[in-house]
C-alpha positions as CSV (number, residue, x, y, z in Angstrom):
1,M,8.9,15.3,-6.6
2,E,6.8,15.4,-3.7
3,S,3.4,13.5,-2.9
4,E,2.1,13.5,0.6
5,G,-0.8,13.5,2.6
6,R,-3.5,12.4,-0.3
7,P,-3.5,11.0,-3.5
8,V,-2.2,13.4,-6.4
9,P,-5.6,15.5,-7.5
10,D,-7.1,14.4,-10.8
11,G,-5.7,17.3,-12.7
12,A,-2.1,16.4,-12.3
13,G,-0.5,13.9,-14.9
14,G,-4.0,13.0,-17.0
15,R,-2.6,10.6,-19.1
16,A,-0.5,8.5,-15.9
17,R,-4.0,8.9,-14.3
18,P,-7.0,7.0,-16.8
19,L,-8.9,5.6,-13.6
20,R,-9.6,9.3,-12.3
21,G,-13.5,9.3,-11.0
22,L,-13.8,5.6,-10.8
23,R,-14.4,5.1,-7.4
24,V,-13.7,1.8,-5.7
25,V,-14.5,0.7,-1.7
26,E,-11.8,-2.1,-0.2
27,L,-12.4,-4.1,2.5
28,S,-9.2,-6.0,2.6
29,S,-6.0,-7.2,4.6
30,Y,-2.8,-8.3,3.5
31,V,-0.9,-8.6,0.0
32,A,-3.5,-9.4,-3.2
33,T,-6.2,-7.2,-2.2
34,P,-4.3,-4.7,-0.9
35,L,-2.3,-4.4,-4.3
36,C,-5.5,-4.4,-6.5
37,G,-6.6,-1.3,-4.5
38,M,-3.0,0.3,-4.7
39,T,-2.6,-0.5,-8.6
40,L,-6.0,1.2,-9.3
41,A,-5.2,4.0,-7.1
42,Q,-1.9,4.9,-8.6
43,L,-3.8,5.1,-12.4
44,G,-6.3,7.4,-11.0
45,A,-9.0,5.7,-9.2
46,D,-10.6,6.5,-5.7
47,V,-9.9,4.0,-3.6
48,I,-11.4,4.1,0.0
49,R,-10.2,1.7,2.1
50,V,-12.5,0.6,5.3
51,E,-11.2,-0.9,8.5
52,P,-12.7,-2.0,11.9
53,V,-12.3,0.5,14.7
54,G,-8.3,0.5,15.0
55,G,-6.8,-0.4,12.2
56,T,-6.9,-3.7,10.0
57,V,-4.6,-6.3,11.4
58,D,-1.8,-6.5,8.8
59,R,-1.1,-2.5,10.0
60,T,1.4,-4.2,12.5
61,R,3.1,-6.5,10.2
62,W,7.1,-6.6,9.6
63,P,9.1,-4.6,8.5
64,L,8.1,-1.6,10.8
65,A,9.5,2.3,11.3
66,E,11.1,2.5,14.3
67,S,7.9,4.2,15.5
68,G,5.6,1.1,15.0
69,T,4.6,2.1,12.0
70,S,4.7,-1.0,9.4
71,L,6.3,-0.3,6.6
72,Y,5.0,-3.3,4.8
73,W,1.4,-1.9,5.0
74,S,2.4,2.0,4.0
75,G,3.7,-0.1,0.9
76,L,0.8,-1.9,-0.3
77,N,-1.6,1.3,0.4
78,K,-0.1,4.5,-1.1
79,G,-2.8,6.9,-2.6
80,K,-6.0,5.3,-0.7
81,R,-8.4,7.1,1.5
82,A,-9.0,5.5,4.4
83,I,-12.0,5.4,6.9
84,E,-12.7,3.3,10.3
85,V,-15.9,1.8,11.1
86,D,-17.3,-0.5,13.6
87,L,-17.8,-3.4,11.3
88,A,-19.3,-5.7,14.2
89,R,-22.1,-3.5,14.5
90,E,-25.3,-3.3,12.4
91,E,-25.3,0.7,12.0
92,G,-21.8,0.2,11.0
93,R,-22.1,-2.2,8.3
94,R,-25.2,-0.6,7.1
95,L,-22.8,2.6,6.6
96,V,-20.2,0.7,4.2
97,A,-23.2,-1.3,2.4
98,D,-24.2,2.2,1.6
99,L,-20.7,3.5,0.6
100,A,-20.6,0.9,-1.3
101,V,-24.0,1.4,-3.4
102,R,-22.8,4.5,-4.4
103,A,-19.6,3.9,-5.5
104,G,-20.4,0.2,-7.9
105,I,-16.9,-1.4,-7.4
106,V,-16.3,-3.1,-4.2
107,V,-13.1,-5.2,-3.6
108,S,-12.8,-7.9,-1.0
109,N,-11.3,-10.6,0.6
110,A,-13.8,-11.3,3.1
111,D,-17.3,-12.3,2.5
112,R,-18.6,-12.9,6.0
113,F,-20.9,-9.6,6.3
114,S,-24.2,-10.4,4.9
115,E,-25.3,-6.4,4.2
116,L,-21.7,-6.5,2.1
117,T,-22.2,-9.9,-0.1
118,Y,-22.6,-9.4,-3.7
119,E,-26.2,-10.8,-3.9
120,A,-27.1,-8.0,-1.0
121,L,-25.5,-5.1,-2.6
122,R,-26.7,-6.4,-6.0
123,A,-30.1,-6.3,-4.7
124,R,-29.8,-2.2,-4.0
125,R,-27.3,-1.5,-7.4
126,P,-28.4,-4.0,-10.0
127,D,-25.1,-3.0,-11.5
128,M,-22.7,-3.6,-8.9
129,I,-19.1,-5.1,-9.6
130,H,-17.9,-6.9,-7.1
131,V,-14.1,-8.5,-6.9
132,L,-13.3,-11.4,-4.1
133,L,-10.6,-13.3,-3.3
134,T,-10.4,-16.4,-1.8
135,G,-8.1,-19.0,-0.6
136,R,-9.1,-21.8,-2.6
137,R,-12.0,-22.3,-5.1
138,D,-13.9,-24.0,-2.8
139,G,-13.6,-20.8,-0.5
140,G,-11.6,-22.6,2.0
141,A,-8.7,-20.4,3.6
142,A,-5.3,-20.4,2.2
143,V,-2.3,-17.7,2.1
144,D,0.4,-17.4,-0.6
145,Y,3.2,-19.8,2.0
146,T,0.7,-22.8,1.9
147,V,-0.2,-22.4,-1.8
148,Q,3.4,-22.2,-2.4
149,A,3.7,-26.2,-0.3
150,A,0.3,-27.1,-2.4
151,T,1.7,-26.3,-5.5
152,G,5.2,-28.0,-6.1
153,F,7.3,-25.0,-6.7
154,P,9.4,-25.5,-3.2
155,L,10.4,-29.0,-4.1
156,L,12.1,-27.1,-7.2
157,T,13.5,-24.4,-5.5
158,G,17.2,-24.3,-3.8
159,P,20.3,-26.5,-4.1
160,P,20.5,-30.2,-5.4
161,D,21.8,-31.3,-2.4
162,I,19.2,-30.1,0.6
163,A,16.1,-32.2,1.0
164,Q,13.6,-30.0,2.5
165,P,11.1,-27.6,0.9
166,V,12.1,-24.2,0.5
167,N,9.0,-21.8,0.0
168,S,10.3,-18.0,-2.2
169,V,10.8,-14.8,0.2
170,V,8.6,-14.0,-2.4
171,P,5.0,-14.0,-2.4
172,A,4.4,-15.0,-6.1
173,W,0.9,-16.1,-6.0
174,D,-0.6,-12.8,-4.1
175,L,1.3,-10.3,-6.2
176,A,0.1,-12.4,-9.7
177,A,-3.8,-12.5,-7.6
178,G,-3.6,-8.8,-6.9
179,L,-2.9,-7.7,-10.6
180,Y,-5.3,-10.4,-11.8
181,L,-8.0,-9.0,-9.3
182,A,-7.5,-5.8,-11.1
183,A,-7.5,-6.7,-14.9
184,G,-11.0,-8.7,-13.8
185,L,-12.3,-5.5,-12.0
186,L,-11.1,-3.4,-15.0
187,A,-12.6,-6.0,-17.4
188,A,-15.9,-6.2,-15.6
189,E,-16.0,-2.2,-15.6
190,R,-15.6,-2.2,-18.7
191,H,-18.4,-4.9,-19.4
192,R,-20.6,-2.4,-17.4
193,L,-19.7,0.6,-19.7
194,L,-21.3,-1.5,-22.6
195,T,-23.7,-3.4,-21.1
196,G,-25.3,-1.5,-18.3
197,E,-24.9,-4.9,-15.7
198,G,-22.8,-5.6,-13.2
199,Q,-21.1,-8.9,-12.1
200,Q,-19.2,-10.3,-9.5
201,I,-15.4,-11.5,-10.3
202,R,-14.4,-14.2,-7.7
203,L,-10.7,-15.9,-7.6
204,A,-8.8,-18.0,-5.7
205,L,-5.5,-17.6,-4.2
206,E,-4.7,-21.6,-5.5
207,D,-6.1,-21.3,-8.9
208,V,-3.5,-18.1,-9.8
209,A,-0.8,-21.0,-9.0
210,L,-2.6,-23.8,-11.0
211,A,-3.0,-21.6,-13.7
212,T,0.8,-20.2,-13.6
213,A,2.1,-23.9,-13.6
214,G,-0.1,-24.8,-16.3
215,S,0.8,-21.6,-18.6
216,L,4.3,-22.9,-17.9
217,G,4.4,-26.5,-18.9
218,Y,4.7,-27.7,-15.6
219,L,1.3,-29.5,-15.0
220,A,1.9,-30.8,-18.5
221,E,5.2,-31.6,-18.0
222,A,4.0,-33.8,-15.0
223,Q,1.3,-35.5,-16.4
224,L,3.3,-36.6,-19.9
225,G,5.9,-38.7,-17.7
226,G,9.3,-38.5,-18.4
227,T,12.3,-37.5,-15.9
228,P,10.6,-35.6,-13.4
229,R,12.8,-32.2,-12.5
230,Q,14.8,-32.0,-9.8
231,R,16.0,-29.0,-8.3
232,D,18.8,-27.3,-9.9
233,G,20.2,-24.1,-7.9
234,N,20.5,-21.0,-10.1
235,Q,20.8,-22.9,-12.9
236,V,18.0,-21.9,-15.4
237,Y,15.8,-25.0,-16.5
238,G,16.1,-25.5,-20.2
239,T,18.6,-23.0,-21.3
240,F,22.0,-21.4,-19.8
241,G,22.1,-19.6,-16.9
242,R,23.7,-19.7,-13.8
243,D,25.2,-18.2,-10.9
244,F,29.4,-17.0,-11.3
245,A,31.6,-16.2,-8.2
246,T,34.1,-13.4,-9.1
247,A,37.7,-13.5,-7.4
248,D,37.0,-10.7,-5.2
249,G,33.9,-12.3,-3.5
250,G,31.4,-10.7,-5.9
251,R,28.7,-12.6,-7.5
252,L,26.9,-12.4,-10.6
253,M,24.0,-14.1,-12.2
254,V,24.3,-14.5,-16.3
255,V,21.7,-15.8,-18.7
256,A,22.2,-16.7,-22.3
257,L,19.0,-17.9,-24.0
258,T,20.1,-17.3,-27.6
259,P,23.0,-17.6,-30.4
260,R,23.8,-13.9,-30.2
261,H,24.0,-14.4,-26.1
262,W,26.4,-16.9,-26.3
263,R,28.4,-15.9,-28.9
264,D,28.9,-12.6,-26.6
265,L,29.4,-14.6,-23.7
266,L,32.4,-16.6,-25.3
267,A,34.0,-13.7,-26.8
268,A,33.6,-11.5,-23.8
269,T,35.5,-14.6,-21.4
270,G,37.6,-15.5,-24.9
271,L,36.6,-18.5,-24.5
272,T,35.5,-19.3,-28.2
273,D,38.3,-21.3,-29.4
274,V,37.8,-23.8,-26.1
275,V,34.4,-24.0,-26.7
276,A,34.2,-24.6,-30.1
277,A,36.8,-27.6,-30.0
278,L,34.6,-28.9,-26.6
279,A,31.6,-29.1,-29.0
280,A,33.5,-30.8,-32.0
281,A,34.9,-33.5,-29.1
282,L,31.1,-34.2,-27.8
283,G,28.9,-34.1,-31.5
284,A,27.2,-31.1,-29.8
285,D,26.0,-28.1,-31.0
286,F,25.6,-25.1,-28.7
287,T,24.2,-22.9,-30.5
288,E,20.6,-24.7,-29.5
289,E,19.8,-23.8,-26.1
290,S,18.5,-27.5,-25.4
291,Q,22.5,-28.7,-26.1
292,R,23.4,-26.1,-23.8
293,H,21.8,-27.1,-20.8
294,R,22.2,-30.7,-21.6
295,H,25.9,-29.7,-21.0
296,R,25.8,-27.2,-19.0
297,K,27.7,-28.5,-16.3
298,V,30.7,-28.4,-18.1
299,L,30.4,-25.2,-20.0
300,G,30.0,-23.9,-16.5
301,E,32.7,-24.8,-15.1
302,L,35.0,-23.2,-18.2
303,L,32.7,-19.9,-17.4
304,A,33.7,-20.7,-13.9
305,G,37.3,-20.6,-14.1
306,W,37.4,-17.4,-16.1
307,F,35.0,-15.3,-13.1
308,E,36.8,-16.7,-10.3
309,A,39.9,-15.0,-11.9
310,H,38.7,-11.8,-12.9
311,T,37.1,-9.1,-10.3
312,L,33.1,-7.8,-9.9
313,A,34.6,-5.4,-11.5
314,E,36.6,-6.5,-14.3
315,A,33.6,-9.2,-15.3
316,E,31.2,-6.1,-15.8
317,A,33.3,-4.6,-17.9
318,A,33.6,-7.8,-20.1
319,L,30.2,-8.1,-20.1
320,R,28.5,-4.6,-20.2
321,D,28.4,-3.9,-23.9
322,T,27.3,-7.3,-24.7
323,R,24.0,-8.9,-25.4
324,V,24.3,-11.0,-22.7
325,L,21.5,-11.2,-20.0
326,W,23.2,-10.8,-16.5
327,S,23.4,-8.7,-13.2
328,A,25.1,-8.7,-9.9
329,Y,23.8,-10.0,-7.0
330,R,22.7,-7.0,-5.2
331,S,21.8,-6.7,-1.1
332,F,18.6,-4.2,0.0
333,A,21.2,-1.9,1.4
334,D,22.9,-2.4,-1.8
335,L,19.5,-1.2,-3.8
336,A,18.9,1.6,-1.3
337,R,22.0,3.6,-2.2
338,L,20.9,3.9,-5.9
339,L,17.5,4.6,-5.7
340,P,17.9,8.3,-5.6
341,Q,18.9,7.7,-9.7
342,N,16.2,5.7,-10.5
343,P,13.2,7.8,-12.3
344,L,10.8,5.2,-10.5
345,M,11.7,6.8,-6.8
346,A,10.3,10.0,-5.2
347,R,10.8,11.2,-2.3
348,L,7.7,10.6,-0.1
349,H,7.0,11.8,3.3
350,Q,4.8,8.5,5.0
351,P,3.4,9.5,8.3
352,G,4.9,7.2,11.3
353,V,7.8,6.4,8.9
354,G,9.5,9.9,7.5
355,E,11.2,10.8,4.4
356,H,11.9,8.6,2.0
357,W,12.4,6.9,-1.1
358,A,9.3,5.5,-2.4
359,P,8.0,3.8,-5.7
360,G,5.2,5.4,-8.0
361,S,4.0,3.2,-10.4
362,P,5.7,1.4,-12.8
363,L,3.5,1.9,-15.0
364,V,4.2,4.8,-18.0
365,M,1.8,6.3,-19.7
366,D,2.8,8.0,-22.6
367,G,5.5,9.0,-21.1
368,E,3.8,9.7,-17.9
369,Q,4.4,7.8,-14.3
370,A,1.9,8.5,-11.7
371,P,4.4,9.0,-8.5
372,A,4.1,7.9,-4.7
373,A,1.7,9.0,-2.8
374,A,1.6,8.6,1.2
375,A,-0.6,5.8,2.6
376,P,-3.5,7.1,4.8
377,L,-3.6,6.8,8.3
378,V,-6.0,4.8,10.4
379,G,-9.6,6.6,9.9
380,Q,-8.0,9.7,8.2
381,H,-10.5,10.6,6.2
382,T,-13.7,9.3,7.6
383,D,-15.6,12.6,7.9
384,E,-14.9,13.3,4.7
385,V,-15.5,10.5,2.8
386,L,-18.9,10.1,4.9
387,R,-19.6,14.0,4.4
388,D,-19.1,14.3,1.0
389,E,-20.5,10.5,-0.4
390,L,-23.0,10.0,2.1
391,D,-24.0,13.8,2.5
392,L,-23.8,13.5,6.2
393,S,-24.0,16.3,7.9
394,A,-21.7,17.4,10.9
395,P,-23.8,16.6,13.8
396,E,-24.3,13.3,11.9
397,L,-20.9,12.8,11.8
398,A,-21.0,13.6,15.3
399,K,-23.8,10.7,16.2
400,L,-22.1,8.5,14.7
401,R,-18.6,9.2,16.7
402,E,-20.4,9.1,20.2
403,D,-22.1,6.2,19.4
404,G,-18.7,4.4,18.5
405,I,-19.8,3.6,15.2
406,I,-17.0,5.8,13.5
407,R,-13.7,7.1,14.1
408,S,-11.8,9.6,12.4
409,G,-8.2,9.4,12.7
410,E,-5.8,8.3,14.9
């Protein structure tokens, strides 16, 4: 399955593209709002990305292909169309506002242009849907890295014997925010369908992290007192789970959430009788996950001895037919070698990158999955979009190019 240059046509994969016919104008950069747009595009929406002349600042963000093309940018903007407009000039902003009014939906992570605010666009189209991401609820700036620092998680991440905070390399709040934005947009579109009313949706990145900390019980735990939670390496809090090294230098993450998981783990490692004797000596009931967590150190040492006496292949074979939750640790290079066998992946030709395996939508809709589509070049669809959506003629487009208001492709 191959896909290049343009989003998959509306007629292809109808079940996997339920949003076909929906048009979204995106003014954004970095992770959260581009992810929102790509999620919608993978579901069939026509997402028109507006960029300033020369492209957005994140088009050069690492990692890069040998050509200098950003693999990061290409990965977050698959399947969209792109236009290149001089947003520093009133004529350019007016063009984009016209396009937004025509589309009826805007996604943005900036509110600095008066012509493109919700209030200005709603005055021209009362049923406008405007989705805006901010850093903080008060409109202040923040990024995932600073939100991590502000919300406590880095102080619980990493080995127990280090003092400094450890940020996650996964921008979890950006990713969650992007999906929240998509959900909020679709909820607003559903409301418009039922009532004819538009609305503005605002989401603060910091609120996403705080909401998650609240939903997971971290904030309630801190308010109600007790022993403050401490770093515990790769131990899973409140149950039994940790990593184990094998005799040949391999490493696995093993998690036993349920009594069945725990029984299978002990049977696979031959420790059932030993752990039963330990439970009797300690007066513990290891069918309860809180007890497994409380005695995690001694249980972990017993299991670590078994893993250290076996190779990774032997450990995998012992666990393979059990209900235990486990996986060997893989590098990205290890993972790349497995991509051709993964049904999520398809061969994609990305200009500036070349042929590679790329993911389509992880959503499988009634057995169908939207395949990967290439991310657009800077201004790749400028003429096409302005001609088709705003009915601009060839001479009008030529005049806009001559005046530097638009550019058409790199």
